[in-house]
Every structure is written in structure tokens, then in C-alpha cells.
Chimera marker file (.cmm) of the C-alpha trace (Angstrom):
<marker_set name="trace">
<marker id="1" x="-5.058" y="11.209" z="-0.451" r="1" g="1" b="0" radius="0.5"/>
<marker id="2" x="-5.315" y="7.497" z="-1.272" r="1" g="1" b="0" radius="0.5"/>
<marker id="3" x="-7.098" y="5.418" z="1.358" r="1" g="1" b="0" radius="0.5"/>
<marker id="4" x="-8.391" y="1.830" z="1.422" r="1" g="1" b="0" radius="0.5"/>
<marker id="5" x="-8.870" y="-1.146" z="3.712" r="1" g="1" b="0" radius="0.5"/>
<marker id="6" x="-8.900" y="-4.872" z="3.133" r="1" g="1" b="0" radius="0.5"/>
<marker id="7" x="-12.172" y="-6.841" z="3.089" r="1" g="1" b="0" radius="0.5"/>
<marker id="8" x="-11.860" y="-7.770" z="6.780" r="1" g="1" b="0" radius="0.5"/>
<marker id="9" x="-11.051" y="-4.165" z="7.791" r="1" g="1" b="0" radius="0.5"/>
<marker id="10" x="-7.880" y="-5.351" z="9.486" r="1" g="1" b="0" radius="0.5"/>
<marker id="11" x="-5.441" y="-3.363" z="7.341" r="1" g="1" b="0" radius="0.5"/>
<marker id="12" x="-5.609" y="0.238" z="6.176" r="1" g="1" b="0" radius="0.5"/>
<marker id="13" x="-3.408" y="1.694" z="3.435" r="1" g="1" b="0" radius="0.5"/>
<marker id="14" x="-2.919" y="5.431" z="3.210" r="1" g="1" b="0" radius="0.5"/>
<marker id="15" x="-1.064" y="7.504" z="0.659" r="1" g="1" b="0" radius="0.5"/>
<marker id="16" x="-0.206" y="11.182" z="0.881" r="1" g="1" b="0" radius="0.5"/>
<marker id="17" x="0.889" y="14.172" z="-1.186" r="1" g="1" b="0" radius="0.5"/>
<marker id="18" x="4.597" y="13.303" z="-0.815" r="1" g="1" b="0" radius="0.5"/>
<marker id="19" x="4.208" y="9.858" z="-2.414" r="1" g="1" b="0" radius="0.5"/>
<marker id="20" x="4.527" y="8.047" z="0.913" r="1" g="1" b="0" radius="0.5"/>
<marker id="21" x="2.572" y="4.848" z="1.531" r="1" g="1" b="0" radius="0.5"/>
<marker id="22" x="1.689" y="3.542" z="4.996" r="1" g="1" b="0" radius="0.5"/>
<marker id="23" x="0.077" y="0.287" z="6.124" r="1" g="1" b="0" radius="0.5"/>
<marker id="24" x="-1.752" y="0.383" z="9.466" r="1" g="1" b="0" radius="0.5"/>
<marker id="25" x="-3.190" y="-2.379" z="11.676" r="1" g="1" b="0" radius="0.5"/>
<marker id="26" x="-6.798" y="-1.343" z="12.310" r="1" g="1" b="0" radius="0.5"/>
<marker id="27" x="-8.046" y="-4.782" z="13.401" r="1" g="1" b="0" radius="0.5"/>
<marker id="28" x="-8.491" y="-3.638" z="17.016" r="1" g="1" b="0" radius="0.5"/>
<marker id="29" x="-8.646" y="0.115" z="16.484" r="1" g="1" b="0" radius="0.5"/>
<marker id="30" x="-11.410" y="2.130" z="18.182" r="1" g="1" b="0" radius="0.5"/>
<marker id="31" x="-13.762" y="-0.832" z="18.666" r="1" g="1" b="0" radius="0.5"/>
<marker id="32" x="-15.137" y="0.124" z="22.093" r="1" g="1" b="0" radius="0.5"/>
<marker id="33" x="-18.682" y="1.444" z="21.971" r="1" g="1" b="0" radius="0.5"/>
<marker id="34" x="-17.788" y="4.215" z="24.422" r="1" g="1" b="0" radius="0.5"/>
<marker id="35" x="-14.982" y="5.593" z="22.256" r="1" g="1" b="0" radius="0.5"/>
<marker id="36" x="-16.128" y="8.944" z="20.918" r="1" g="1" b="0" radius="0.5"/>
<marker id="37" x="-12.781" y="9.800" z="19.400" r="1" g="1" b="0" radius="0.5"/>
<marker id="38" x="-9.591" y="7.770" z="19.245" r="1" g="1" b="0" radius="0.5"/>
<marker id="39" x="-6.716" y="9.776" z="20.700" r="1" g="1" b="0" radius="0.5"/>
<marker id="40" x="-3.859" y="7.699" z="19.274" r="1" g="1" b="0" radius="0.5"/>
<marker id="41" x="-3.046" y="6.387" z="15.820" r="1" g="1" b="0" radius="0.5"/>
<marker id="42" x="-3.416" y="2.674" z="15.085" r="1" g="1" b="0" radius="0.5"/>
<marker id="43" x="-0.192" y="0.636" z="14.971" r="1" g="1" b="0" radius="0.5"/>
<marker id="44" x="1.918" y="1.413" z="11.894" r="1" g="1" b="0" radius="0.5"/>
<marker id="45" x="3.083" y="-1.819" z="10.249" r="1" g="1" b="0" radius="0.5"/>
<marker id="46" x="4.999" y="-0.548" z="7.197" r="1" g="1" b="0" radius="0.5"/>
<marker id="47" x="5.937" y="2.748" z="5.577" r="1" g="1" b="0" radius="0.5"/>
<marker id="48" x="7.813" y="3.613" z="2.376" r="1" g="1" b="0" radius="0.5"/>
<marker id="49" x="8.135" y="6.300" z="-0.265" r="1" g="1" b="0" radius="0.5"/>
<marker id="50" x="6.651" y="4.847" z="-3.417" r="1" g="1" b="0" radius="0.5"/>
<marker id="51" x="6.093" y="7.753" z="-5.785" r="1" g="1" b="0" radius="0.5"/>
<marker id="52" x="7.567" y="11.087" z="-6.771" r="1" g="1" b="0" radius="0.5"/>
<marker id="53" x="4.161" y="12.772" z="-6.613" r="1" g="1" b="0" radius="0.5"/>
<marker id="54" x="0.941" y="12.666" z="-4.642" r="1" g="1" b="0" radius="0.5"/>
<marker id="55" x="-1.024" y="9.429" z="-4.456" r="1" g="1" b="0" radius="0.5"/>
<marker id="56" x="-4.517" y="9.647" z="-5.866" r="1" g="1" b="0" radius="0.5"/>
<marker id="57" x="-5.613" y="6.065" z="-5.238" r="1" g="1" b="0" radius="0.5"/>
<marker id="58" x="-4.611" y="2.945" z="-3.320" r="1" g="1" b="0" radius="0.5"/>
<marker id="59" x="-6.087" y="-0.540" z="-3.076" r="1" g="1" b="0" radius="0.5"/>
<marker id="60" x="-5.300" y="-3.655" z="-1.064" r="1" g="1" b="0" radius="0.5"/>
<marker id="61" x="-5.418" y="-6.753" z="-3.264" r="1" g="1" b="0" radius="0.5"/>
<marker id="62" x="-5.222" y="-10.443" z="-2.375" r="1" g="1" b="0" radius="0.5"/>
<marker id="63" x="-3.746" y="-12.957" z="-4.805" r="1" g="1" b="0" radius="0.5"/>
<marker id="64" x="-3.640" y="-16.465" z="-3.430" r="1" g="1" b="0" radius="0.5"/>
<marker id="65" x="-2.078" y="-16.209" z="0.012" r="1" g="1" b="0" radius="0.5"/>
<marker id="66" x="-0.243" y="-12.962" z="-0.790" r="1" g="1" b="0" radius="0.5"/>
<marker id="67" x="-1.403" y="-9.423" z="-0.099" r="1" g="1" b="0" radius="0.5"/>
<marker id="68" x="-0.430" y="-6.544" z="-2.387" r="1" g="1" b="0" radius="0.5"/>
<marker id="69" x="-0.888" y="-2.787" z="-2.496" r="1" g="1" b="0" radius="0.5"/>
<marker id="70" x="-1.787" y="-1.066" z="-5.767" r="1" g="1" b="0" radius="0.5"/>
<marker id="71" x="-1.036" y="2.664" z="-5.929" r="1" g="1" b="0" radius="0.5"/>
<marker id="72" x="-1.694" y="5.337" z="-8.531" r="1" g="1" b="0" radius="0.5"/>
<marker id="73" x="0.001" y="8.722" z="-8.457" r="1" g="1" b="0" radius="0.5"/>
<marker id="74" x="0.066" y="12.080" z="-10.209" r="1" g="1" b="0" radius="0.5"/>
<marker id="75" x="3.560" y="11.034" z="-11.339" r="1" g="1" b="0" radius="0.5"/>
<marker id="76" x="1.653" y="9.041" z="-14.023" r="1" g="1" b="0" radius="0.5"/>
<marker id="77" x="2.524" y="5.620" z="-12.601" r="1" g="1" b="0" radius="0.5"/>
<marker id="78" x="0.394" y="2.765" z="-11.315" r="1" g="1" b="0" radius="0.5"/>
<marker id="79" x="2.586" y="0.448" z="-9.200" r="1" g="1" b="0" radius="0.5"/>
<marker id="80" x="2.184" y="-2.804" z="-7.336" r="1" g="1" b="0" radius="0.5"/>
<marker id="81" x="3.877" y="-3.490" z="-3.981" r="1" g="1" b="0" radius="0.5"/>
<marker id="82" x="4.054" y="-6.335" z="-1.511" r="1" g="1" b="0" radius="0.5"/>
<marker id="83" x="2.247" y="-5.503" z="1.732" r="1" g="1" b="0" radius="0.5"/>
<marker id="84" x="5.588" y="-4.682" z="3.409" r="1" g="1" b="0" radius="0.5"/>
<marker id="85" x="6.715" y="-2.280" z="0.660" r="1" g="1" b="0" radius="0.5"/>
<marker id="86" x="8.595" y="-4.584" z="-1.694" r="1" g="1" b="0" radius="0.5"/>
<marker id="87" x="8.425" y="-3.180" z="-5.215" r="1" g="1" b="0" radius="0.5"/>
<marker id="88" x="6.760" y="-5.641" z="-7.592" r="1" g="1" b="0" radius="0.5"/>
<marker id="89" x="6.663" y="-3.283" z="-10.585" r="1" g="1" b="0" radius="0.5"/>
<marker id="90" x="4.783" y="-0.567" z="-12.427" r="1" g="1" b="0" radius="0.5"/>
<marker id="91" x="2.215" y="-1.220" z="-15.103" r="1" g="1" b="0" radius="0.5"/>
<marker id="92" x="3.566" y="-0.486" z="-18.570" r="1" g="1" b="0" radius="0.5"/>
<marker id="93" x="7.236" y="-0.814" z="-17.645" r="1" g="1" b="0" radius="0.5"/>
<marker id="94" x="9.536" y="-2.472" z="-20.151" r="1" g="1" b="0" radius="0.5"/>
<marker id="95" x="10.791" y="-5.230" z="-17.842" r="1" g="1" b="0" radius="0.5"/>
<marker id="96" x="8.071" y="-7.850" z="-17.322" r="1" g="1" b="0" radius="0.5"/>
<marker id="97" x="7.006" y="-9.164" z="-13.920" r="1" g="1" b="0" radius="0.5"/>
<marker id="98" x="4.561" y="-11.863" z="-12.860" r="1" g="1" b="0" radius="0.5"/>
<marker id="99" x="2.445" y="-11.435" z="-9.731" r="1" g="1" b="0" radius="0.5"/>
<marker id="100" x="2.564" y="-15.217" z="-9.194" r="1" g="1" b="0" radius="0.5"/>
<marker id="101" x="6.375" y="-15.362" z="-9.347" r="1" g="1" b="0" radius="0.5"/>
<marker id="102" x="8.292" y="-13.388" z="-6.658" r="1" g="1" b="0" radius="0.5"/>
<marker id="103" x="11.538" y="-13.988" z="-8.581" r="1" g="1" b="0" radius="0.5"/>
<marker id="104" x="10.301" y="-11.455" z="-11.170" r="1" g="1" b="0" radius="0.5"/>
<marker id="105" x="9.559" y="-8.693" z="-8.639" r="1" g="1" b="0" radius="0.5"/>
<marker id="106" x="11.649" y="-5.543" z="-8.973" r="1" g="1" b="0" radius="0.5"/>
<marker id="107" x="12.255" y="-5.309" z="-5.181" r="1" g="1" b="0" radius="0.5"/>
<marker id="108" x="15.900" y="-4.287" z="-5.500" r="1" g="1" b="0" radius="0.5"/>
<marker id="109" x="15.065" y="-1.381" z="-7.816" r="1" g="1" b="0" radius="0.5"/>
<marker id="110" x="14.533" y="1.959" z="-6.084" r="1" g="1" b="0" radius="0.5"/>
<marker id="111" x="12.079" y="4.071" z="-8.044" r="1" g="1" b="0" radius="0.5"/>
<marker id="112" x="12.321" y="7.379" z="-6.161" r="1" g="1" b="0" radius="0.5"/>
<link id1="1" id2="2" r="1" g="1" b="0" radius="0.2"/>
<link id1="2" id2="3" r="1" g="1" b="0" radius="0.2"/>
<link id1="3" id2="4" r="1" g="1" b="0" radius="0.2"/>
<link id1="4" id2="5" r="1" g="1" b="0" radius="0.2"/>
<link id1="5" id2="6" r="1" g="1" b="0" radius="0.2"/>
<link id1="6" id2="7" r="1" g="1" b="0" radius="0.2"/>
<link id1="7" id2="8" r="1" g="1" b="0" radius="0.2"/>
<link id1="8" id2="9" r="1" g="1" b="0" radius="0.2"/>
<link id1="9" id2="10" r="1" g="1" b="0" radius="0.2"/>
<link id1="10" id2="11" r="1" g="1" b="0" radius="0.2"/>
<link id1="11" id2="12" r="1" g="1" b="0" radius="0.2"/>
<link id1="12" id2="13" r="1" g="1" b="0" radius="0.2"/>
<link id1="13" id2="14" r="1" g="1" b="0" radius="0.2"/>
<link id1="14" id2="15" r="1" g="1" b="0" radius="0.2"/>
<link id1="15" id2="16" r="1" g="1" b="0" radius="0.2"/>
<link id1="16" id2="17" r="1" g="1" b="0" radius="0.2"/>
<link id1="17" id2="18" r="1" g="1" b="0" radius="0.2"/>
<link id1="18" id2="19" r="1" g="1" b="0" radius="0.2"/>
<link id1="19" id2="20" r="1" g="1" b="0" radius="0.2"/>
<link id1="20" id2="21" r="1" g="1" b="0" radius="0.2"/>
<link id1="21" id2="22" r="1" g="1" b="0" radius="0.2"/>
<link id1="22" id2="23" r="1" g="1" b="0" radius="0.2"/>
<link id1="23" id2="24" r="1" g="1" b="0" radius="0.2"/>
<link id1="24" id2="25" r="1" g="1" b="0" radius="0.2"/>
<link id1="25" id2="26" r="1" g="1" b="0" radius="0.2"/>
<link id1="26" id2="27" r="1" g="1" b="0" radius="0.2"/>
<link id1="27" id2="28" r="1" g="1" b="0" radius="0.2"/>
<link id1="28" id2="29" r="1" g="1" b="0" radius="0.2"/>
<link id1="29" id2="30" r="1" g="1" b="0" radius="0.2"/>
<link id1="30" id2="31" r="1" g="1" b="0" radius="0.2"/>
<link id1="31" id2="32" r="1" g="1" b="0" radius="0.2"/>
<link id1="32" id2="33" r="1" g="1" b="0" radius="0.2"/>
<link id1="33" id2="34" r="1" g="1" b="0" radius="0.2"/>
<link id1="34" id2="35" r="1" g="1" b="0" radius="0.2"/>
<link id1="35" id2="36" r="1" g="1" b="0" radius="0.2"/>
<link id1="36" id2="37" r="1" g="1" b="0" radius="0.2"/>
<link id1="37" id2="38" r="1" g="1" b="0" radius="0.2"/>
<link id1="38" id2="39" r="1" g="1" b="0" radius="0.2"/>
<link id1="39" id2="40" r="1" g="1" b="0" radius="0.2"/>
<link id1="40" id2="41" r="1" g="1" b="0" radius="0.2"/>
<link id1="41" id2="42" r="1" g="1" b="0" radius="0.2"/>
<link id1="42" id2="43" r="1" g="1" b="0" radius="0.2"/>
<link id1="43" id2="44" r="1" g="1" b="0" radius="0.2"/>
<link id1="44" id2="45" r="1" g="1" b="0" radius="0.2"/>
<link id1="45" id2="46" r="1" g="1" b="0" radius="0.2"/>
<link id1="46" id2="47" r="1" g="1" b="0" radius="0.2"/>
<link id1="47" id2="48" r="1" g="1" b="0" radius="0.2"/>
<link id1="48" id2="49" r="1" g="1" b="0" radius="0.2"/>
<link id1="49" id2="50" r="1" g="1" b="0" radius="0.2"/>
<link id1="50" id2="51" r="1" g="1" b="0" radius="0.2"/>
<link id1="51" id2="52" r="1" g="1" b="0" radius="0.2"/>
<link id1="52" id2="53" r="1" g="1" b="0" radius="0.2"/>
<link id1="53" id2="54" r="1" g="1" b="0" radius="0.2"/>
<link id1="54" id2="55" r="1" g="1" b="0" radius="0.2"/>
<link id1="55" id2="56" r="1" g="1" b="0" radius="0.2"/>
<link id1="56" id2="57" r="1" g="1" b="0" radius="0.2"/>
<link id1="57" id2="58" r="1" g="1" b="0" radius="0.2"/>
<link id1="58" id2="59" r="1" g="1" b="0" radius="0.2"/>
<link id1="59" id2="60" r="1" g="1" b="0" radius="0.2"/>
<link id1="60" id2="61" r="1" g="1" b="0" radius="0.2"/>
<link id1="61" id2="62" r="1" g="1" b="0" radius="0.2"/>
<link id1="62" id2="63" r="1" g="1" b="0" radius="0.2"/>
<link id1="63" id2="64" r="1" g="1" b="0" radius="0.2"/>
<link id1="64" id2="65" r="1" g="1" b="0" radius="0.2"/>
<link id1="65" id2="66" r="1" g="1" b="0" radius="0.2"/>
<link id1="66" id2="67" r="1" g="1" b="0" radius="0.2"/>
<link id1="67" id2="68" r="1" g="1" b="0" radius="0.2"/>
<link id1="68" id2="69" r="1" g="1" b="0" radius="0.2"/>
<link id1="69" id2="70" r="1" g="1" b="0" radius="0.2"/>
<link id1="70" id2="71" r="1" g="1" b="0" radius="0.2"/>
<link id1="71" id2="72" r="1" g="1" b="0" radius="0.2"/>
<link id1="72" id2="73" r="1" g="1" b="0" radius="0.2"/>
<link id1="73" id2="74" r="1" g="1" b="0" radius="0.2"/>
<link id1="74" id2="75" r="1" g="1" b="0" radius="0.2"/>
<link id1="75" id2="76" r="1" g="1" b="0" radius="0.2"/>
<link id1="76" id2="77" r="1" g="1" b="0" radius="0.2"/>
<link id1="77" id2="78" r="1" g="1" b="0" radius="0.2"/>
<link id1="78" id2="79" r="1" g="1" b="0" radius="0.2"/>
<link id1="79" id2="80" r="1" g="1" b="0" radius="0.2"/>
<link id1="80" id2="81" r="1" g="1" b="0" radius="0.2"/>
<link id1="81" id2="82" r="1" g="1" b="0" radius="0.2"/>
<link id1="82" id2="83" r="1" g="1" b="0" radius="0.2"/>
<link id1="83" id2="84" r="1" g="1" b="0" radius="0.2"/>
<link id1="84" id2="85" r="1" g="1" b="0" radius="0.2"/>
<link id1="85" id2="86" r="1" g="1" b="0" radius="0.2"/>
<link id1="86" id2="87" r="1" g="1" b="0" radius="0.2"/>
<link id1="87" id2="88" r="1" g="1" b="0" radius="0.2"/>
<link id1="88" id2="89" r="1" g="1" b="0" radius="0.2"/>
<link id1="89" id2="90" r="1" g="1" b="0" radius="0.2"/>
<link id1="90" id2="91" r="1" g="1" b="0" radius="0.2"/>
<link id1="91" id2="92" r="1" g="1" b="0" radius="0.2"/>
<link id1="92" id2="93" r="1" g="1" b="0" radius="0.2"/>
<link id1="93" id2="94" r="1" g="1" b="0" radius="0.2"/>
<link id1="94" id2="95" r="1" g="1" b="0" radius="0.2"/>
<link id1="95" id2="96" r="1" g="1" b="0" radius="0.2"/>
<link id1="96" id2="97" r="1" g="1" b="0" radius="0.2"/>
<link id1="97" id2="98" r="1" g="1" b="0" radius="0.2"/>
<link id1="98" id2="99" r="1" g="1" b="0" radius="0.2"/>
<link id1="99" id2="100" r="1" g="1" b="0" radius="0.2"/>
<link id1="100" id2="101" r="1" g="1" b="0" radius="0.2"/>
<link id1="101" id2="102" r="1" g="1" b="0" radius="0.2"/>
<link id1="102" id2="103" r="1" g="1" b="0" radius="0.2"/>
<link id1="103" id2="104" r="1" g="1" b="0" radius="0.2"/>
<link id1="104" id2="105" r="1" g="1" b="0" radius="0.2"/>
<link id1="105" id2="106" r="1" g="1" b="0" radius="0.2"/>
<link id1="106" id2="107" r="1" g="1" b="0" radius="0.2"/>
<link id1="107" id2="108" r="1" g="1" b="0" radius="0.2"/>
<link id1="108" id2="109" r="1" g="1" b="0" radius="0.2"/>
<link id1="109" id2="110" r="1" g="1" b="0" radius="0.2"/>
<link id1="110" id2="111" r="1" g="1" b="0" radius="0.2"/>
<link id1="111" id2="112" r="1" g="1" b="0" radius="0.2"/>
</marker_set>
């Protein structure tokens, strides 16, 4: 349900009704002019379950040299992830985190 690509259209993030998030490499996907329909999926780079409910939105964000994924779900949470699925934190949570400081990321915490 949530779908977005980065500015260079090299990465695609998808989210589904189960709360799963997937990051795909679309940098070389279906670029031939003769391709009417791609028969295979692009390479899957990362996949994780990030929410208890369906995703309604996803965005790829760059901050400095790091790439993050922002997701919003019907479970009433908006969460930030590293591009490989590391949990940075959810907006509004009690424990503070700083996008510029990986030591504050909540990576070890499993939210689902």
C-alpha cells in the first residue's frame, strides 16, 4: 500500500497490508526499450516486518550520507528505519532518539 522511490529512482520501498517493508534495487530494472512487461521482480535488498497493521505511506529520506525509510501505518505509528531495516524509532515515543546519532537508534528493540 505504501510505495516510494528515491530521487535517482535506484531504490524502491514498498509496504503492504501485513506491515512488511521491502527495499528493492530498481536501478537497472526494465530499462530496455523493447521490454513491454518485466517478467521478474527487481532484486530485493532488504525486508522486515515493521508494523502491526497495514502501511499507508512510505518515504525514502536522505540525511547527510545516510538513507532512511519513513513509514506510517494504520497501527497509529510513524516510524523511521535505516535503509537495511534497523529501527531508529517512532515519532512521539517516550525515549528520545537523534537521527544524526546512531548510538540513540532503537535498533535492538523489536516493535512487532
